[in-house]
Every structure is written in structure tokens, then in C-alpha cells.
C-alpha positions in Angstrom: -9.3 -44.9 -11.8 -9.6 -41.7 -13.9 -8.5 -38.7 -11.8 -10.9 -35.7 -11.3 -9.6 -33.2 -14.0 -10.6 -30.2 -11.8 -8.4 -31.5 -9.0 -5.4 -32.0 -11.2 -5.9 -28.7 -13.0 -5.9 -26.8 -9.7 -2.9 -28.8 -8.4 -0.8 -28.0 -11.4 -1.7 -24.3 -11.4 -1.1 -23.8 -7.6 2.1 -25.8 -7.8 3.4 -23.6 -10.6 2.4 -20.4 -8.8 4.7 -21.5 -6.0 7.5 -22.4 -8.3 7.2 -18.9 -9.9 7.4 -17.2 -6.5 4.0 -17.0 -4.9 4.2 -17.4 -1.2 0.8 -16.4 0.3 -2.8 -17.2 -0.7 -5.9 -15.7 1.0 -8.8 -18.2 0.9 -12.5 -17.4 1.5 -14.6 -20.5 1.9 -16.9 -21.6 -0.9 -18.0 -24.6 -2.9 -17.2 -23.9 -6.6 -13.6 -23.0 -5.6 -13.1 -26.4 -3.9 -10.4 -27.7 -6.3 -8.2 -24.7 -5.9 -8.8 -24.5 -2.1 -7.8 -28.2 -1.6 -4.7 -27.7 -3.8 -3.7 -24.6 -1.9 -4.2 -26.0 1.6 -2.5 -29.2 0.7 0.6 -27.6 -0.7 3.4 -28.3 1.8 5.2 -24.9 1.3 2.7 -22.3 0.3 1.4 -20.2 3.2 -2.3 -19.6 3.4 -4.9 -17.9 5.5 -8.6 -18.2 5.8 -10.8 -15.1 5.6 -14.6 -15.2 6.1 -15.2 -11.8 4.5 -14.0 -11.5 0.9 -13.7 -7.8 1.0 -11.4 -8.0 4.1 -9.4 -10.8 2.4 -8.7 -8.6 -0.6 -7.4 -5.7 1.5 -5.4 -8.1 3.6 -3.7 -9.2 0.3 -3.1 -5.5 -0.5 -1.3 -5.0 2.8 0.8 -8.1 2.3 2.0 -6.8 -1.1 2.6 -3.3 0.3 5.1 -4.7 2.8 6.6 -7.6 0.8 6.6 -6.2 -2.7 5.2 -9.5 -3.9 1.6 -10.4 -4.8 -0.6 -12.4 -2.5 -3.3 -14.6 -4.3 -7.0 -14.2 -3.5 -9.3 -17.2 -3.9 -13.1 -17.3 -3.8 -16.1 -19.0 -5.1 -18.4 -17.7 -7.8 -21.1 -15.0 -7.6 -21.1 -11.9 -5.4 -18.0 -13.3 -3.5 -15.9 -12.2 -6.5 -17.5 -8.8 -6.5 -16.5 -8.2 -2.9 -12.9 -8.0 -4.1 -13.5 -5.0 -6.2 -12.7 -2.1 -3.8 -9.3 -3.5 -3.0 -8.6 -4.3 -6.7 -9.3 -0.7 -7.6 -6.9 0.5 -4.8 -4.2 -2.0 -6.0 -4.6 -0.8 -9.6 -4.3 2.9 -8.7 -1.4 2.3 -6.3 0.5 -0.1 -8.6 0.3 -2.9 -6.1 0.7 -6.5 -7.3 -2.2 -8.8 -6.6 -3.4 -12.1 -8.1 -7.2 -12.7 -8.1 -8.5 -16.2 -8.7 -12.2 -16.6 -8.9 -14.1 -19.9 -9.4 -16.9 -19.9 -11.9 -19.7 -22.1 -13.3 -18.9 -23.9 -16.6 -20.0 -22.2 -19.9 -23.2 -24.2 -20.1 -24.5 -22.7 -16.8 -23.7 -19.1 -17.7 -26.7 -17.0 -18.6 -28.9 -19.9 -17.6 -30.4 -18.6 -14.4 -28.2 -21.1 -12.5 -27.9 -20.3 -8.8 -24.9 -18.2 -7.7 -23.9 -17.5 -11.3 -23.0 -14.0 -12.6 -21.1 -12.8 -15.6 -17.5 -13.0 -14.3 -15.7 -12.6 -17.7 -13.6 -9.4 -17.4 -15.6 -8.7 -14.2 -13.1 -6.0 -13.0 -12.9 -4.1 -16.3 -9.9 -1.9 -16.8 -9.0 -2.1 -13.1 -6.8 -5.2 -13.7 -3.7 -5.4 -15.8 -4.9 -8.7 -17.4 -8.0 -10.8 -17.2 -8.0 -14.4 -18.3 -10.8 -16.9 -18.5 -8.9 -20.2 -17.9 -9.8 -23.2 -20.0 -12.1 -25.9 -18.7 -10.2 -28.8 -17.1 -9.8 -31.8 -19.4 -9.7 -35.5 -18.6 -7.0 -36.2 -21.1 -5.2 -32.9 -21.7 -2.6 -32.5 -24.4 1.0 -31.8 -23.5 0.5 -28.3 -24.9 -2.5 -27.7 -22.7 -0.4 -28.6 -19.6 2.4 -26.4 -20.7 -0.1 -23.6 -21.2 -1.4 -24.0 -17.7 2.0 -23.7 -16.2 3.1 -20.8 -18.4 -0.2 -19.1 -17.5 0.7 -19.2 -13.8 4.1 -17.8 -14.5 2.7 -15.1 -16.7 0.0 -13.8 -14.4 2.6 -13.4 -11.6 5.0 -11.6 -14.0 2.2 -9.2 -15.3 1.2 -8.5 -11.7 4.7 -7.5 -10.9 4.9 -5.2 -13.9 6.0 -7.3 -16.9 3.9 -5.3 -19.4 4.1 -1.9 -17.7 2.5 -1.1 -14.3 2.4 -3.6 -11.5 -1.1 -4.3 -10.3 -3.9 -6.8 -10.0 -4.4 -9.7 -12.5 -7.6 -11.8 -12.7 -7.8 -15.5 -13.6 -11.4 -16.9 -13.8 -11.6 -20.7 -13.4 -14.7 -22.5 -14.7 -15.2 -25.9 -13.0 -17.7 -28.7 -13.7 -18.7 -31.0 -11.0 -17.4 -33.1 -9.3 -15.4 -30.5 -7.5 -13.9 -32.9 -4.9 -11.0 -35.2 -5.6 -11.8 -38.7 -6.9 -9.3 -41.4 -7.5 -6.4 -39.3 -6.3 -4.6 -40.2 -3.1 -2.7 -38.4 -1.7 -3.8 -35.1 -3.2 -0.5 -34.3 -5.0 0.4 -37.8 -6.1 -0.3 -37.2 -9.8 1.7 -34.0 -10.2 4.9 -35.7 -11.3 3.4 -38.0 -13.8 0.2 -36.3 -15.0 0.2 -35.7 -18.8 2.7 -38.2 -20.2 6.0 -36.5 -20.9 5.2 -33.4 -18.9 7.2 -33.4 -15.6 7.6 -30.9 -12.8 10.8 -29.0 -13.4 13.1 -27.3 -10.9 11.8 -23.7 -10.6 9.2 -22.1 -12.7 8.2 -23.5 -16.1 9.0 -20.2 -17.7 11.2 -17.8 -15.8 10.2 -14.2 -16.6 12.6 -11.3 -15.6 11.9 -7.6 -15.5 15.0 -5.6 -16.4 15.3 -2.0 -15.0 14.8 0.9 -17.4 18.1 2.8 -17.7 18.2 6.4 -18.8 20.3 7.2 -21.8 23.5 9.0 -21.1 22.6 12.1 -23.2 19.4 12.5 -21.3 21.2 12.4 -17.9 23.7 14.9 -19.2 20.9 17.2 -20.2 19.4 17.1 -16.6 22.9 17.5 -15.2 23.4 20.8 -17.2 20.2 22.1 -15.8 21.2 21.3 -12.2 24.5 23.0 -12.7 22.8 26.1 -14.1 19.9 26.2 -11.6 21.2 26.7 -8.0 17.8 26.9 -6.4 16.1 23.5 -7.0 13.7 21.4 -5.0 13.3 17.6 -4.9 9.8 16.4 -4.2 9.6 12.9 -2.9 6.0 11.7 -3.0 4.4 8.4 -2.1 5.6 5.2 -3.6 9.2 6.1 -4.0 11.4 3.0 -4.2 12.7 1.5 -1.0 16.1 -0.1 -0.3 19.0 2.1 -1.4 16.9 4.8 -3.0 16.5 7.0 0.1 20.3 7.1 0.6 20.9 7.8 -3.1 18.4 10.6 -3.2 19.7 12.1 0.1 23.2 12.1 -1.5 21.9 13.9 -4.6 20.3 16.5 -2.2 23.7 17.0 -0.6 25.5 17.4 -3.9 23.0 19.8 -5.4 21.9 21.7 -2.3 18.3 20.9 -3.2 16.0 20.3 -0.2 13.9 17.1 -0.3 10.2 17.7 0.5 9.6 14.3 1.9 6.0 12.9 2.0 5.6 10.5 4.9 4.8 7.7 2.4 7.9 8.3 0.4 10.4 6.5 2.6 12.5 9.6 2.7 11.3 11.1 6.0 12.6 8.4 8.3 16.0 6.8 8.5 19.7 7.6 8.9 19.9 9.1 5.4 18.3 12.3 6.8 21.8 13.3 8.0 23.2 13.3 4.4 20.8 15.6 2.6 18.3 18.3 3.5 15.1 16.5 4.5 12.1 18.8 5.0 8.9 17.4 6.6 7.0 20.5 7.6 6.8 21.9 4.1 3.0 22.2 4.1 3.0 24.8 6.9 6.4 26.2 6.0 5.1 27.3 2.6 2.8 29.7 4.4 5.8 31.6 6.1 7.4 34.8 4.9 10.8 33.0 4.6 9.4 31.0 1.6 7.0 33.5 0.3 9.5 34.8 -2.2 11.6 31.6 -2.4 11.2 31.0 -6.1 12.8 27.6 -7.1 14.4 27.3 -10.5 14.0 23.6 -11.1 11.8 20.8 -9.6 12.7 17.1 -9.6 9.7 14.9 -8.8 9.8 11.3 -7.6 7.0 9.0 -6.7 3.4 10.1 -7.2 1.7 13.4 -6.1 2.2 14.1 -2.4 -0.6 14.2 0.1 -0.1 17.8 1.0 -2.6 20.2 -0.7 -0.4 23.3 0.1 2.5 21.5 -1.7 0.3 20.6 -4.7 -0.9 24.2 -4.9 2.7 25.4 -4.7 3.8 23.2 -7.6 0.7 24.2 -9.7 1.3 27.9 -9.2 4.9 28.0 -10.2 5.6 29.9 -13.4 5.7 27.7 -16.5 9.3 28.8 -16.9 10.3 26.6 -14.0 10.9 23.1 -15.3 9.3 20.3 -13.4 10.9 16.9 -14.2 9.2 13.7 -13.2 10.9 10.3 -12.9 8.8 7.2 -12.9 9.8 3.5 -13.1 6.8 2.5 -15.1 5.5 5.7 -16.6 2.5 5.9 -14.2 0.9 9.3 -14.8 0.6 11.2 -11.6 0.3 14.8 -12.6 -3.3 15.9 -12.1 -2.3 19.6 -12.4 -0.5 18.9 -15.7 2.6 20.9 -14.6 5.3 18.4 -15.6 7.5 19.6 -18.4 9.2 16.3 -18.8 8.7 12.7 -17.7 11.5 10.2 -17.6 10.4 6.6 -17.6 13.4 5.1 -15.9 14.5 3.3 -12.8 14.6 6.1 -10.2 17.6 4.6 -8.3 19.7 4.3 -11.5 18.6 7.8 -12.6 19.7 9.3 -9.2 22.9 7.4 -9.0 23.7 8.4 -12.6 23.2 12.0 -11.8 25.3 11.9 -8.7 28.1 10.2 -10.5 28.1 12.8 -13.2 28.0 15.7 -10.7 31.0 14.3 -8.8 31.2 17.1 -6.3 28.9 19.6 -4.7 27.3 22.4 -6.6 27.5 25.7 -4.8 23.9 26.7 -3.9 24.5 29.4 -1.3 22.0 29.6 1.5 19.1 28.0 -0.4 18.8 24.8 1.6 19.2 26.7 4.9 16.3 29.0 3.9 14.0 25.9 3.9 15.5 24.6 7.1 14.8 27.9 8.9 11.3 28.1 7.6 10.5 24.6 8.8 12.1 25.2 12.2 9.6 28.0 12.6 6.8 25.5 12.2 8.2 23.2 14.8 8.7 26.0 17.2 5.1 27.1 16.8 3.9 23.5 17.2 5.9 23.1 20.5 4.1 25.9 22.2 0.6 25.3 20.7 -2.1 23.8 22.9 -2.8 20.1 22.5 -5.0 19.3 19.6 -5.7 16.1 17.7 -2.9 16.3 15.2 -0.3 17.2 17.8 -1.5 14.4 20.1 -1.4 11.8 17.4 2.2 12.4 16.3 3.3 12.7 19.9 1.8 9.3 20.5 4.0 7.9 17.7 7.3 9.3 18.9 8.3 6.2 20.9 7.4 3.4 18.5 10.2 1.0 18.1 12.7 1.3 15.2 11.8 -0.6 12.1 8.1 -0.3 13.0 5.5 -0.6 10.2 2.7 2.0 10.6 -0.4 1.8 8.5 -2.3 5.1 8.5 -6.0 5.4 7.7 -7.3 8.1 5.3 -9.1 11.2 6.2 -7.6 12.9 9.2 -5.0 10.4 10.5 -2.8 10.5 7.3 -3.1 14.3 7.2 -2.0 14.6 10.9 1.1 12.5 10.0 1.8 14.4 6.8 1.5 17.8 8.5 3.1 17.3 11.9 5.4 14.3 12.0 9.0 15.4 12.1 11.8 13.7 10.1 13.7 11.2 12.2 16.7 9.0 11.9 14.6 6.2 13.4 13.9 3.9 10.5 10.1 3.6 10.1 7.9 2.4 7.2 4.7 4.3 6.8 1.9 3.0 4.6 -1.5 4.3 3.5 -4.0 3.5 0.8 -3.7 6.6 -1.3 -4.6 5.2 -4.7 -8.2 6.1 -4.3 -7.9 7.2 -0.6 -10.9 5.3 0.6 -11.7 4.4 4.2 -12.6 0.8 3.5 -10.4 -2.2 4.3 -8.2 -0.3 6.8 -7.9 -2.9 9.4 -7.5 -5.7 6.9 -4.7 -3.9 5.0 -2.8 -3.2 8.2 -3.1 -6.9 9.2 -1.8 -7.8 5.7 1.2 -5.7 6.3 1.7 -7.4 9.7 1.5 -10.8 8.0 4.5 -10.1 5.8 6.9 -8.9 8.4 8.2 -9.7 11.9 8.6 -6.0 12.7 6.2 -4.3 15.2 3.1 -3.1 13.4 0.8 -0.2 14.3 -2.5 0.8 12.8 -3.4 4.5 13.2 -7.1 4.8 12.3 -10.1 7.0 12.8 -13.4 5.8 14.2 -15.3 5.5 10.9 -12.5 3.7 9.1 -12.3 1.3 12.1 -16.1 0.8 12.1 -16.1 0.2 8.3 -13.8 -2.8 8.5 -14.4 -4.5 11.9 -14.8 -7.8 10.1 -11.2 -7.6 9.2 -10.2 -8.3 12.8 -11.1 -11.9 12.1 -7.7 -12.3 10.4 -6.0 -11.8 13.8 -7.2 -15.3 14.6 -6.8 -17.0 11.3 -3.6 -19.1 11.7 -1.1 -18.6 8.9 -0.5 -22.1 7.7 2.4 -23.4 5.6 6.1 -23.8 5.8 6.9 -20.2 5.2 5.2 -19.0 8.3 7.0 -18.7 11.7 3.6 -18.1 13.2 2.0 -21.4 12.1 2.2 -22.9 15.6 1.3 -19.8 17.5 -1.8 -18.9 15.7 -2.6 -15.4 14.4 -1.0 -12.0 14.1 0.0 -9.2 16.5 -0.9 -5.6 15.9 -1.4 -2.4 18.0 -4.4 -0.3 17.0 -4.4 3.4 17.9 -8.0 4.4 17.4 -8.8 8.1 17.1 -12.4 8.5 18.1 -13.6 12.1 17.3 -17.2 11.1 17.0 -17.7 11.0 13.2 -16.3 12.5 10.0 -13.9 15.0 11.5 -12.2 15.6 8.1 -15.3 17.6 6.9 -14.5 20.4 9.4 -11.7 21.3 7.0 -14.1 21.8 4.1 -16.4 24.7 3.2 -19.5 22.4 3.7 -18.9 22.8 7.5 -20.4 26.3 7.2 -23.7 24.8 5.9 -25.8 23.7 8.9 -28.1 21.9 8.3 -27.3 19.4 6.8 -23.6 19.4 7.9 -23.9 17.5 11.1 -26.4 14.9 9.9 -25.1 14.2 6.4 -21.3 14.9 6.7 -20.1 14.8 10.3 -22.4 11.7 11.0 -21.9 11.7 14.7 -22.2 8.4 16.5 -22.1 7.0 20.0 -20.1 3.7 19.3 -18.5 2.1 22.3 -15.5 0.4 20.8 -14.7 -1.5 23.9 -17.5 -3.9 22.9 -15.7 -4.6 19.6 -12.6 -5.4 21.6 -14.6 -7.7 23.8 -16.2 -9.5 20.8 -12.8 -10.4 19.4 -11.1 -11.0 22.8 -8.7 -8.1 22.4 -7.0 -6.0 25.0 -8.6 -2.6 25.2 -7.7 0.7 27.0 -9.0 4.2 26.9 -6.0 6.6 26.8 -5.5 10.3 26.7 -3.1 13.0 25.4 -0.9 12.8 28.5 -0.2 9.1 28.4 -0.7 8.2 24.7 3.0 7.9 23.9 3.7 5.7 26.9 0.7 3.5 26.2 1.5 3.1 22.5 5.1 2.1 23.3 4.0 -0.4 25.9 1.4 -2.0 23.7 3.8 -2.4 20.8 6.3 -4.2 23.0 3.6 -6.5 24.5 3.1 -10.0 23.0 -0.6 -9.6 22.4 -2.7 -7.2 20.3 -4.2 -4.0 21.8 -6.8 -1.5 20.9 -5.9 1.9 22.4 -8.8 4.4 22.0 -8.0 8.1 22.1 -11.1 10.3 22.2 -10.8 13.8 20.7 -12.9 16.8 19.7 -12.4 17.3 15.9 -14.0 20.7 15.8 -11.8 22.0 18.6 -8.8 20.4 17.0 -9.4 22.1 13.7 -9.9 25.4 15.5 -6.5 25.1 17.3 -4.8 24.0 14.1 -6.0 27.0 12.2 -4.9 29.3 14.9 -1.4 27.7 14.9 -1.1 28.2 11.1 -2.3 31.8 11.4 0.4 32.6 13.9 3.2 31.5 11.6 5.3 34.4 10.3 3.9 35.7 7.0 
């Protein structure tokens, strides 16, 4: 019997994706995507999860890639289902996060015909994907070249997503399928893989293995930077979000020690937490410290910038207002432009780890920098001293609640106020923690789903720190807690879903707007910006069968630690007054020595 070409097309593509390194696929139910769904769920090694909401599925894939460094695949049917992926695709694009998007489509003869559930999906995501491919229609008797193309396409889309051409990011493959969509004449589902197509056979590993080699700086360029460091005793290293992980924090801390340059460590940089903080000078309270008199006249002579622009607005203003005579040198693995103030004097497109290690090797021994690093330490200590005696306010309570999280915890932080609390008030610590946030476009959508995606890629304890509106915006994402992760790669396959602790800061609306000038315009401030609500989130916990507890500033740290060590997921709600919190915060900053 002639096999269904759509079935075999899907089997070959899914099988090759696994051979090329794909390990997780997020599936949303639909009809036109049947061939790919059956191939993915039947694969004996590929892990998969089922997501009823495509928007949540896409953010789940985003979180998986944040933690694992590898793309997850998304799979949906045709029509508006594909459009639901768009917000997460934009975030992945702006944040250089690998992602593979597979959308099913009607065949060409049904496009532009008024056929139900048919939209124009060709290049649907525009410039927000690194590559968009309209896959060929499945053939009953494909040529050997066609089959080689299909396998090579699977290898290529993963490689492009990981940064083969330049920046890592999302890739879109659109699959047109004619009916029948279900298998016919093929039993079991994968039986034809080894013999389909005559001489084409499944090979060991990927059909085409694609390797990305690191970019190494030329020796003369490193020597030029070295001469500047030796001539400029007062330098600063800015470690923004998306610095490399692994050995990079230790390497950058060593460079800090050799040069005497303090590291201003964004919480998303990976430099603020870990044992490397004892090697170099790690400054976490720079945002407030820059307001103090100690640093008022602290004019740096050289800036080295890693990662992308930091969260802190005071730090951004500081960098922008430096004299043009102060060189600002950026180092980027892929050349991603992250300089909205256009203050970079040079940009090195190079592997940051190799760049830093090369500089340290050339330096050899410490450069005498006097009391420069100590000046920054003293200014920061003044911030922590002021925070210690300040009354409780939202930011102080939040970071206090995080102090007892287990080592190696993953903490996903929602945008608006939560990430700013962490950035402003969370001290550096030798406890290894990994902090994540969606700062590509800094939206509040997909927060729960992204955090659960992080949890799916690790066995480490995972905490979501979120505000009330971000939580409300993605309540559908909680469904992933109960979508079993199927496949050989999952240790949770028998036990069901995921485990997460959610610390929910409920300040009754858009508290972030209290920091903006619009807060002085009433009306319409409360109605159109603050958007107060009376949501009772215990009902959400009851809907999903989750443990729920209302906590307070006095017991928050204890409750968070207990929930993270418990076997089941928890929602811990902390109710605060954002207006009062902003008032206390401003008074604290005003009391800093100036």
C-alpha cells in the first residue's frame, strides 16, 4: 500500500531534528498539524509537552531555551494559532534566544481561496525570525535529493537558530499539507524511516553536522586594549544581561582582580551570584551608589562593556553622560547592537570568554590602581547601610524574601517592578543563583509560561517572582504544570508535571507607574495607568489545584524557603502598597550621602 506522504515527510523531519540535537517539542492540538504531531509523539526519544494555549506554549519554549541554551520546537495548526506565537518570537528575537517554530498550513491551492482557517503564513513573522522557510509539499515518490533536502533543512534550521549565520534566535518552518493528514498504510508509525526513498538510509547522527566556531580576537587588537588598561588605572567593567555562563564569571572576576576595575553586575549577567565574587570587585548596588558623594567625582578613564545594556536607568545615564574622551569598549559574541545611547567607541565581535582570558594572560600580574576599587566598595556599603535601617517597603521585602532560596535555584523575574526590585536591592552573594527575565522587549506577557519552561529544563529549584498584572496576564500558562513531559529524556515522565514556587506580589495594579511623571496627572492616572483591581488569586490556585498561602513581610523569607523545599508547587501571595513603597524608596535614596 502506498504510504501517506505527509506522514513520512513529518517522520523524516522530526527524526532528523532529534539527530541534529533537538530534545523538546511543545505541541498545541490542531488538525492540519496532525502528521507532525503524530511523528513527534511517536518518537521514542524526543521529549514533548502538550499546551492548550499557543501563546503560553511559545513562552514555555522561550524559558526552556533560556535555561538549556538549546531551542525547543513549537508546533501548531494553521490560522490564528500560528499568530499566537508572535509575542514570544519577538522576545526571542530581541534576546537572541534560539527557538524553532513549526506551523502547519493549507496546500497552495487553498491559499487565498477563502478556505476555512487559512491565512497567509508565508514569512508570517517578518524580520523577527532569523530565517523563514516554506517547506515543499510532501511527495508520494520523492527523489533522493528531495529527501536529502528535508534532512539537511532540519539540520540547518537548528543551526541557524543557534547562531550559524549571526545571532541566535527564532526560525520558522511552514509546512503545507494536503489531506489525508492521518497515516494510511504505515504500521507501526516509524516503520518506513529506514527504507523510505530507495538508497536514502538513516545515518548515525545528523545528516549534516554544522558547527559554530568561536570568534577569536586578533592578537594586535588585544594588545591595543591591553595598552589602554595599563595606561588607565581607573576603569569600570559593566556586566549587563546575557553575559555568557560557564567559566565566564570566573574569568571576568579574574580580570577585575588584575586590573582593579570594579564590575557593575546586573542581576541577569551571571556575575552577581557565585563564588567568583571573592576574586574580583563585584558591585551590585551601583544604581543607588551613583547618587552618593563618594562617586560624584569618580571619573572613570575606561569602560569595558559585556552583555547588553543593563536594567538600571541610573547606570545607563551614567554611561551616557561620560565625556566622549572616555573610551567605551563593547564585546559581543555575535555583534548584537545594544547601545541605544550610541556611546560605544569600539565594538569587538569576539567570543567574550576568549577575549577576557586573552587579556588576563597578556596582563600577567596586577596593575596598580590605588584605592579606585575600594572607592566603589565604600559607596556601595553606604547603600546597604541605609537599606538596613529603612522601614519595610516593597523592594526591601521582596529581596529579603529571596535570601533563603536554595543554592543553584533558578529565579525567573517578571518585568515592571519585580525586576527593578531585584536590580536595585539584591546584594551580591557567593550562593550560586541563576536569574532570568524577559528583557528583550520587557513585556509582561508569558511570565508564568516562561518560568515553567525554565523549570522544564532543569532539576534545580525554580521560583517565579511576579507582579499581579503579569500573573493575571498568563494564568493559562499554569496548565503546563499538569502537562506530563513525555519521552525518554524526561525524568518526570512517570510523575506528571512540573514543580515551581510562585511569589506573587499583589500591589493592586500597575505599581510601576508610580515611578513615572504621569503619576502626577490625576485623572486619568488611577483609571488608565494604575488600573486597580480586586482580584482574589486564591481562586486561581483553587482552579488549578495549587497550594496557596497569603504571606507577609515578617514571614516571607521563611515561607519561600519552605515552599521551595516542598515537593509540590505553591502560590505565595504578598500584598503590598506600591504608592507607599515608592514613597519610602525615594526617602531612602534622598538620605544617601550626596
